[in-house]
N, C-alpha and C positions, 0 to 999 in steps of 0.2 A: 687370246685377249689379254691386254696388259692390265696392270694393277688399277690404273685409272678407270679403264672400262668396266672392270668388275665392280668398283665402287659406285659407278653410275647406275649399273643394273640393280645393285643392292638398294641404292637410294630410291630407285623407281618402284621396286617391289615393296619397300617399306611404306612409301607414300600410298600405294594401292591398298595395302593392308589397313593402314590407318583410316583411309577413306571408307573402307568397307566395314570397319569395326563400329559397333554402336557407341554413341556418345556416352561417356561416363557420367552417371548421375551426380548432380551437385551434392556435396557433403552437407548434412544438416547443420544449419547455423543458428543464430539468435539475433536477428536484425533489428528487433524492437524491444522496448523495456519488458513487455509481457511475452516475449518470444515471437509474437506476431502482432499485427495492428489490432487484432481482436482480443489480445491478452489471454490466450489459452494456456500459456506456460507449459506447453507440450513440445517434446522433441521426438523426431523420427529416429534418433540415434539408437542403435541396438547393440553396440559393442560391449558395453557394461551391462551385465545381466544379473538376475538374482543368484545365479550359480557362481559368478566370479567377483561380485561386488566386494566381497570380504578382502580381496587382494589389492584394493585401491591404495595408492600411496601418493604422497605429495610429489607433483611433477615440477612445479615452480612456485615461487612466491614473488609478489610485486609489492613494494612499499610506496605509498604516495608521499612519504616524508613529512606528513602533517603532524606527527607526534613531536617532531623536533621544531618545525616551523611555527606551530601554534600551541606550544606547550602550555601557555597560560590560558588558552581558550578550549582545549580539547575536552575538558570536563563537560562543557555544554554542547558537545557535538554528538551526532548520531550517524554512523556509517551505514546508511540504508541502501546503498547503491547496488543496482543490478547492472553489470556491464552489458554492452551489446557487441556483437561481432558483425562487421560490415566492411566489404571491400578488402578483406584480408587483414583487418586490424581489430583488436579489442579496444573499446573506448570506455574509460573509467572516469567517474567524477568523484572527488573527495567531498566531505561535508562542507568544505570552504570553497567549493565550486571550481577547484583546479581540475582541468581535464587532461588526461594522459592517453596517448595512443600506445598500445602495448602489443608486442609480438605474441600471437596466440599460442605458439609452440614453446616459447622460452620465458615469457614474462618480462622480456627486456623492453624498457621504455624507448619508444621511437620519437615522440615529441611530447611536450608539456605546455599547456597554456594556463596562466593564472590570472583571473579577472581582478584579483586583489580586492576582495570585499573587506570591509572594516571588521577586524576580529574583536573589536571592543564593543560592538553594538549587540544588544539582545534582540535577535530577530524572532519573529513569530515561529514557534516550534523549534527554536534554537538553530544551530548550524546543520544544514541538511541538503543533500542532493541525491534524489532517488535514481536519476538517470539522465541520459541525453538522447537526442533523436538524430537519425541519419536521413539524408535526402539527396537524390541525384536529379539534376535538372534535365538530363538528356543531352546536354551539350558537352563540350570538352574544354580543357584548360583549367586555369586556376579557379577554384570554388565551384567547379561543375558538380563535385560531390561535397556536401556540407555536413558538419556537425552543428546542431542547434542546442545551445545551453541556456537554461534558465538559471538566474542567480538569486541568492537570498535577498540581495538589495534591489530586486525587481528590474533586472536587465535581461533582454533576450539578445544573445550573441551568436553570430554565424561565423564558423571557423572552416577554413579549408581542410577537408578530411585528410589530405596527404601530408600537410605541413603543420597544421595547427595555427596558422596565421589568420587573423580576422579578415573577413571578406569585405573589401573596401566599398563595394557597391551596395552593401546592405546597411540601411539606416545611416548612422554617422560612424564611419570607420569600422563597420562591422557590428555596431551595437544599436539597439532600439531601447529606449526607456519605456517600460510598460506602465501605462497610466501616469504620465508625468504630472498631470494636473491634480493628482491626489495630494491632499495636505494632511498627512497623518498627525495625530496628537503627539506622537513620539517617533523617533527614528527607529526603524525596524518593526514597527507595528504591523506592517504588511510585508509579506515575502513571497517567494515562489519556491516550492520544494520538490514538486514532481516534474517529470520531463514534459516538454510539449509534444503534440502529435503533428505530423505533417501529412497532408493529403490534398490532392488537386491543386498543388502549387501554393497552398496556404499553410502557415504555421499557427497553431491554435494553442493559447496559453491561459492557464488558470491562475489562482492565487491562494495564498495562505494568510489568514487574518487572525490576529490575537483575540482569543475568546474572552467573554465576560468582563470586558473593560468598560463598555458604555452601551447605552440604548441606541443612540444614533451613530452606528458604526459605519466604517467605509463600505462602499458597495462591492459585492463579489463579482465584478465584471469579468467576463471571458472575452479575450481579444483574439482576432484573427489578423495575421500580417501576411503580406506578399512574401513568399519564400525567397524571391530574388532581390527585391528592393527594400523590404521591411515596411512598406507603406501599410497603414491600417486599412483593412478591407471591410470588417464589420465588428460590432461589439454587442455582447448579450449580457444584460443585467437580469438575473432571475427574479428580482423584486421590482422591476421597472413599472409594472402595472399594479403593484400591491397598494391597497388603500391605507397604508401606514408608513411611518418614516424609519423603520428599522434598517439595518444594513446587513452585511455578510451574505449568507446563503451562497458562499463562494465555493469554487471547485478547487480544493486543495489536493485531492487524490488524483491518480492518473486517469486519463480519458482513454477511450478506445474509438476505433474508426471502422466503418464499413464503406470503403471507397466505392465499390460497385453500386451500392444503393445511394451513395452520396450523403451519408449520415455520420455525424460525430456524436458520441454518447457521453454525457456529462453526469458525474455523481455529485449532486449538490449538497451543501451543508445546511445547518439550521440558521435562521435569522438571529439577530442579536436582541437581547442577550440570551444565552443558552437556556437558563433555568426559570425564566419568568417571561410570560408572553401576553400579559394583559394589554400592553400598548400596541400589540400587533394582532388584533382580533381576526379570526378566520383560520383557514387551513394553510395559508402561506403558499399555496399553489405550486410554483416551480422550485420551492425550497424542499430539502430532504426528499429528493426525487431523482429518478433516472430521467434525464431530459435528452431527447434526440433532436439535434439541430441539423438543418440542411447545411452541408459544408460550404456550398458556394455563396450562401446569403446570410447564414446565421438565423434564419427563421425557424420557429419551433415546428417540427414535424409531428411530434407527440411527446407526452410526458406521463410518467407513472409515479405517483407519490407513495413513498415507503412509510412515512410518518406524518400524520396530520397534526398541525399546530405543535411542533416539537418543543417540549420543555425538559428534555432529558439528555441533551447533547448527543442524541442518537443520529449523527450525521450519516449520510450515504458516503462511506469513506473508502471503498475499495473500487478498483477499476472494474467497470462493467465488462464481463467476459462474453464474447460472441461465439456462437457455435450452433450446429444443427442438433436439436434435441428431439429424440423420438420418445414422446410421452404417450403411453397407451396406443401404440402402433404408428401413429402419424408423425412424420418427421417435419419439423418446423424450424425456420431460422429464429434463434432465440437470443435473449440477453439474460445471462445468469448473474444475479446480484446478491452477494452475501452481505450481511449487516452486523452491526454491533450487537443487536439483540439476539444473535445466534440463529436468525431466520435466513432462509434462502428463497428468494423470489425468482421465478422463471417467467419471462415476459416475451410475448411475440415481438420479434424485432421489427416487423413491418408495420404494425399498428399500435403497439404499446398496450395491448390487452393481455391479461394474465394467460399464460399457456397452461400452467398448473393453477387451478382455481384458487382465488383469494377470497376470504370472507371477512366482513367487517364485524369484529367482535367488541362487545361492551368492555370498557376498561374502567379502572378506579376513577372516581371523581372527587370533588372537594378539594380543589387546589387552593393556592394562596389567595389572600384578599384581592379581589378584582379580576382574578384569573377566569377565563372562559375556555375550558378544555373541550377537546373533541370527545363526544360520548363514545366513539368507537375508534378502533385502529385496524388496519389491514393485516391479516394473518394468513399465510399460505396454508393450504390443507396438507401439503407435503413439500419437503420432508418435515418430520417432527423437529421441534427446536433443538439446535445443536449445543446449546449451553443452558445450564440451569437458570431459572428466573423466579424462583419462589423459595423463601426460607422462613422458618419459625425459630423462636428462641431455643427450643430443645434440639434443633439441628446444628447448633454451634459446634465448631471443631476446636480441639485443643490437645496438646501433648499431655497436659496434666489436668487434674480437677480444677486447679487454680486458674490457669489461663483459659480453659474452656468456660469456666464460670464468668470470667471477665467478658468474653465474647458473647455469652448468653445475655449478660446485662446490657451490652451495647445494642444487640438486636432487639431486645425487649423494649428499650427506651426509644427506639426509632419507629417511624411509621413505615409499614411495608404491607401492601395488599396484593403483591404480585407484580407482574410486568406492567409498566406504565403507571405506577403509583406516582402522583405528582409531588414535586419538591414542596417542602413545608418549613415553617419556622421551628417545628419540633425536631426536624431532621428526618430525611427520607432515605431509605435504602434503595439505591439504583443497582439493579441486579438483572442481567450482567452489568458490570461497571462500564464506564464510558470508554474504556479501552477495548471492549468487546467481551464476548463473541469474537467475530472476525474483525480485523483491523485492516490497514492499508495494504497488507500483503496479498489480500484477495485469495483466489482459488486457482486450482489447476484443473483442466478439463481434457479428458481422453475421449475425443469425439468418436473414435472408431468403436469404443465400447460403451459410450454414453455414461461415463462415470465421472463424477466430480470428486476432487480431493480438496479438503479445506481444513485449516486449523482454527481452533477457538481457544479463548482464555475464559476462565471461570473465577471471577473475583467480584467483590462488592465495593461500591462507593457509598459513603454517607454524605449527602448533600444537604446543607442547612442554609436556609434563607436568613438574611440578617437585615433588620430594620436599619435604614440609613443613619438614624440618630445613634445607633449602637455600633456602626461600622468601624470607626477609628479605634475604639477601645477593643473591639474583637480582633482587628488586625494586629494590634500591639500585643494582645494576650496570646495569640496563636501565630507568632512571627515565623514559626517553622512549618506552617501549613499553607496550602493554597487558599488565599482569601482575596477575592476580587470585588471591585466596587460596583460594577453595573451602573455607571454614572447615568443619571436621567431616569432611572427606574426607582421605585420605592424600596427595593431590596438589593443588597449585595449578596454574595454567596461564599460559602466555605465548602470545599470538596476534599475529602480524605479517603484513602483506602482503608477498609475495615480490617485491621490486623490485631492479633493478640499481643499481649505485652512482650512476648519473645519474637514478634515479627512474622508470625505465620498468619495466612488468611483465616478469617473467622468462619468462613464457609468450608464445608468438607471438600476434600479432593474428589476427583482429579481437578487440578487447577489449570491444566492445559491439555488439549486433546488434538488428535488428527483423525479425520473422518473420511469415509468413502461413501458416496451416495449413488445409487442406481437411478439414473434419470428416466429410465423406462417406466418405473413404478413410483419413484420418489421415496423409496425405502432406503434407510441407512444400512449399508452392508457391514461396516465395522467402525468401531471407535476405539482408539488406543491412547494411553497417556503419552504426552509429548514433553520430554525433559525431566530432569531430576533436580533435587535440591543440593546436589554435590558442591556447586560453587557458591552457594549462599550459606549453607550450614554443613560443613564437612562431616561425613559419617551419618548424617541424618537420614540418608536414603536407606541405610540398613535398618533403621527403626520404622520409617514411614512407608518404605516400599516405593513403587512407581506412582508418584503423585501427579506427575506433570507439573509444569509451571506456566504462569502467564507468559505470553510470547508475542513477538512482533517480527513480521516478515512472513512470506508465504511459501507454498510448496511449488515444485515443478515435477512433471511426470514424463517418463520416457516410454517409447514404443516397446521396449524390452520388458516392461512391467515393474519399474522401480519408481518410487516417490522419494525425492530428495528434499530435505528441509533443514534449516538451522532454527532460527526464531526463538528457541527456548532460552531460559536464563542461565543454563549451563553452557559452557563454551565448546559445543559440538555441532557438527553437521551430521545428519543421519540419513540412512537409506532404509526405506520400508518396502516390503513386498506389496505390490499394488493389489494383489488378489486377497491376501489374508490380513494385512496390517502388521505382520511380524517384522520387528526391527532386525535387519540383516547386517548392518555395519554402522559404525560411527567413527568420525575422524575428529581428533582433538584440534581445536582452533587456538590461535595465540591470543584471541580476545573474543568478546561476544559476537555471535553470528546473527545479529538482528537485521538480516537482509535476505532477499529472495535469491536462491542460487540459480544459475543458468548452466547450459551444457551445449557442446558443439563438437563436430568432427573437424580435425585439422590434420591434413596429410596422413590420413588413415588411422588416426588415434583420437579417441573420445576423451574430452576433458570435462570435468565438473568444477565450476568456479563459484566461489562465494566471497563476499566482502566480510572481513572480520575486523571490526573496529569498535564494537560495543555501542551502547545506546544511553543517552542522557536521562531518559525517563525511567528506564528499568535499572539504571545505574550498574550496568554490566561492565566488565573490564574493557578499558579503552585501548585502541590500537589503530593501525593505519595500513594493514596488509590485505591484499587480495590473494587467496590461496587457490591453486589449481590442483585437482586430483586426477589421476589416470591409472590405468593398469600398468604393470611393469613393462618396460619396452621389450 
């Protein structure tokens, strides 16, 4: 047999072997903002383990270039992005909404699209882009696969996933103006900061609205657009049936989707204004709630209210996480909803009833003049609160007798009767503060073991109502603090974090924690401090120990038993043992890591990726890099 014949035989044998071999399982990816459409932030990747995680090293770095392009505006930016991996590309969006497609193995930029938002406008929640969404139409050719981008200036843009070019058949040259009939009082008053969700051929978009500016605020409408054409399919206003004229109740945090059941889950915020509700009598129904809408029509399937008649800025602010929860033997499709109050609600996904029982408990009364508070608030029986919510003057924290005394005086001068103490002219302690408990980073859920991992902050706000006749003088006197008008209401407001004269929280540590919760029982398995004061006050950690810090960004968990998280106010990403909570590794970041990390397998290698760009509200170090870690090649 000649050489050509031998080659033909070998080729035939190879073909037969390949046909007989089992198909190789797809490598674990991260196709949606929360890892999957239900936001579990869980990965089946197992290459990085508790035994080898200490060997992680930087595999590649990618710079968005925004530190140079927007040097004058970067101080007001927050790099909260979690990249997604879809169709062989990583997609990253910068705080200024520039989208880049990146090679998953090298960090090399493949294309870039810049929507050119105005960098001189103060947008609601400043410059921010938490993520983008990916969608495949099932067809072929240009724009068969699309990236959907929400922008700070309220545009929804469809891009060809392969080239980054706008999809001509979507809206006008690839762009739809979201709620173009809005007439905000100022430019940037309303924005969009979280990614859209895409399901059943629809793109669903929320909004972010500036808080505490006026009573008659813009409505928090959720819009659904045709994913191919951009045509409006339905709109949902959480306050459409309310018997008052407040606004907001918007969905600024990420949404989640159960496509099989045809439901999209909205975490709604408080009506306007945040801290005074006499003009919006009642419980506000679909505000401050988890609302399940039918994807196809936008009709309400069910809703569960987390806070009645909210006057504490306790929005439902994290993505509702979907999973099967086995509580006391029975497995039920559930919605897991963490809150700013440090509470975790577990709701039956099919009917909106509590899976873990919720009781209506009496809460402090005696609100501001004209206020009609709810006499009770819903509290789950398990787990126990994950953040402290009561303080007395003698509990004040300080490094010295002097600064502890100053904190004691601040606490003694304010009103505080525990969780849900109403705002007052005297000044009320809001504890946990309005940054959480849990914030937009949400939780991670290991469904195989029925364990939730979630981080919390522990700090206090002092909220003081201001009579309108005194508002101008107060704003002038406290020009360095947050003083907002609440136009149309009888009171403005001032909100400040309760700190000692040397800048430490007035409440005792830990100021930030990571928790593990067994959902079989609702019991907390472990809680550990998250973060150090290293980058706020050098060498202070040697005096204070492991205090934890307030944090923004969430965790993710892997099948190998690791929990990865940045979030804290020092510039690190950390890995914890999922079983014990022991810190196993930390990687130094070039800037604040106030973003939720993600992970994926690519060509046989597992990568852990986090955006490191800092945060305007925590004032951590700014930057514009995405960092990928992996084991040595």
